[in-house]
N, C-alpha and C positions, 0 to 999 in steps of 0.2 A: 191250121188256118189256110184258107184258099181265097182267091180274088176272082171277082166276076166283073160283069160290066159296069163302066163308070167308077171303077177302082173301089167297088163294094168289096168289104172284108167279110168272109163267112167264117163263123166260129163254129165249132162242133158241139161244145158242151160247157155248162157252167153248173154251179151248184147253189142251191137255196139254203141259207143259214138262218135258222131260228134263234133269235136273241131276246133277252128280257132286260128291261131297265126299270128302276124303281122298286118299291116294296108293295107286294100284294096285300092290300089291306081290305080286300073285298069290294073296293070301288070299281066301277066300269073301267076297263082298259081300252087304250087305243092301239090299233094295230097299223104301223107304217111298213110300206114296202120302199125299199131304198135303192134308187138307180143312179148310177155314177159311172163316168169314165167309159162311156160306150165307144167313143172315138170312131163313130160310123161303122161299127161291126155289127154283123146281123146274125142271128140264130134262125135261120130259115129265110126263105125268099121275102116274107113279109113279117118277120119277127114272130112267127108262129110259136118257136120254142119259148121265147121270154113272155109272150102274152099269156100262154097256158099256163106257166109257172105262176104269174101274178093272179090269175082267176082262181088257181088252185088256193092260195093263200087267202084270198078274199079280204084284202086290207081295207081299213077305214079311209085311207088316203095314201097318196103316193108322193114321195119327196124325191127331187133330183138335184143332185149337187154338181152338175156341170160337166164340162168336157164332152159334150154331145156333138158339137159342130165340126164339120170338115170343110175343106174347100171345094168339094164336088157338089154343085146344086142339085145333081140327080140323087145323090146319097141323102142330102138333107131333105128332099122332097119325100123320100121313102121314110125318113125319121119322122116327118110331119104326120104321115099316114098312120105310123105306129103310135103316136100320141093321140091321134083322133080316135083310134080304137080304145085307148085307155080311158079317155075322158068321157066315153059313153056310160062307164060304169063306176068311175072313181074321180074324186077331186085330185088334180095333180098340180103340184107346186115345185117351181123350178128356180134355181139361182145359178148365176154364171160361174163357170170354172175359169181358170187362167187361159184357156184356149179360147173361150168366147170373148174374154176380156181383151185379148191380143187382137183378135179379129176386129173388135170395136174400136181399138185404139190405132189401128193401122189404116192410113188413108186408102191404100190400095185395096184392103179388105172390108171396108166399112160397109159397102153394098151387100157383101155376102152376109155379114152380121145382121144388117137391117132386115133382110129377106128371111134369115133364120128366126130372128125375135118375132117378126111378123108372123112367120108360119106357126110358131108355138102358140101365140095369142089367138090367131084365127081358129086353131083347132082346140081351144079350150084350156090352155095351160096358164095357170097364173104365175107371172113372173115376179120374183121378190128379189130384185137387185137393189139393196139399201132401202128396202121398205117392208112393211108388216101388214098382216091381215089377221083377223079374228076367225079361228075355226071352231065350230061347235058341233059335237056328236057325243052320244051316250051319256048326255049330262055333263059333259066336260067343255069347258070354254078355254081354248088355248090360243096364245099369240104366236102365230108363225112369222119369223123374220129371216130375212136373207141378207148375208154380209158379202159383198163383193170387194175383195181385197185389191189394191193397186197392184199392178204388175211388178213393181220393184220388189215385192215380198216373194216373187216366184223366180228370181234371176239365179242363175248358177252360183252356188257356194253362198247364197244368201243366209245371213244370219240375223237380220233385222226382224223385229216383231212389232206389230201394231200395239197401240196402247189402248187402254180402256176408253181414254178420251175420244179417240179416233172413232170407236164403235158408237159411243154416245153421239157424236156429231153426225154419223150416217144413219143411226137407228133410234136415236132418242134414249131416254133413261129407261131402265127396267121399270115395267107396270107392276107396281106393288099389288100383290094379291092374285095375280093372273099367271098361270103356268106359261112358260115361254120355251118354244122350240126354235132352234136357229139352224139355218142351212149355211154352212161355210165351207168351202172348197178344201181349204188347207187345214188339216187337223193338228198341225204342229203348234197352232197358237190356242189351243184348248185352254191353257191357264187364264188367257185374256178373255175368252168368251165365257168361262164360268164366273170370273171376276165381274163382268159386265152384268151376268145375271142370266145366263141361258141354263134352263133346267136340263134340257136335252139338246145335244148338238149332232147333226149328221154331217160327215165330211168324207172325202175320197182322196183324190190326188196322189197318194203315195203307191198306188198299185200293189198294196201289200208289201211294199219293200222290194218288188220285183222277183228276186231270187229269196227264198226263204230257207233257213236252216233249221231243221226240226229241233224243237227244245229251246231254240234261241229267238228265232223271228225273222222279220225281213231284214235284208242286208243293207240296202241304199235307198235313199229318197231321190226324187227328181232334182233336189238341190245338192245332190251328192254328200249328204250327211249319212254317215255310217250307223247302221243298227237304230233306226228312228223309234222313238218311244211309242208313238201312237201310230202303229203300222197297219193293224187289221183287227176288227173285232169290237167288242164293247168294253169301256173303260168307265171307272167311277172314281170320282175324287170329291171329297167333302160334300156328298150328296148331289153332285152334279154328274150327269152322264154324257158319254161320247160314244157315237157308233160311226166306225170308219169301215168304209167298203174298200175291198181290194179291187173293186172295178170290174166292169164286164167286157172291157176291150182290151186290145193290145196297143201299145205306143211306146216307142223309143227302143225298149228292151224287149226281145222276143227270143224264145219261148219263156214261159213263166215256170220255174221249177219249184215243186211243192207248193204251189200257189195258184190254185185254180180261179178262174173268174166267177164272181159270186153275185148272188142277190140277196142281200140281208133282209129279214123281216123282223122288226122289232115290236115286241109287246110292251107297251109302256103303262106302267101302273101310276106313274106320277109320284 
């Protein structure tokens, strides 16, 4: 990783990961490109590397599970330009990560967050912070929801877990008969997400456990939990699916050993 003007961090490479969720019964699938935890990092001066990878995969939609904001207005403006290019070809849905939530909650950084959220909206990004929209394509009607967890769930050494009632209060009851996709930054609460009714959940936050041990997995979570269960990849429990991205950027612990930055692309059969 190298640094340029305005504190921009340039990354050299990432991998595209093809994943599948659901059972292939012959019905039309939906393809999701999943962006998470970019932390102001760039693959090329104008994100050419990342844009090219997304175009090669030709997703039906793009889901973004947070931690895109940084303190530099210059870097954030370049992030807006990246999303502007994406929304020319794809619907893009965004939900805050803990970094956006922290900026929003901090009196000193609220103007930065407001500028960031406005920049996303102005450039065509649908923001799903504790709200839902219906997405239709390929004969599929899907409810897309975004859960923004309180900052207390991201504190160091936290073991507190949100309740199903909290999700209901923020997102409402599960809509019977409609497939539901949830954007939720922290994957550690997957048991609650599936209990609420999410058929497919997209998360990030863990950066793949930062350092990975081959055959074992990620070593530590941002909350200092050792060997987190939902560290990276695709998980299935009782017919509910979770896609966890190892993230596209660096934050806190660098470099990443046996844990390359990644762009997951999920084919979901439902």
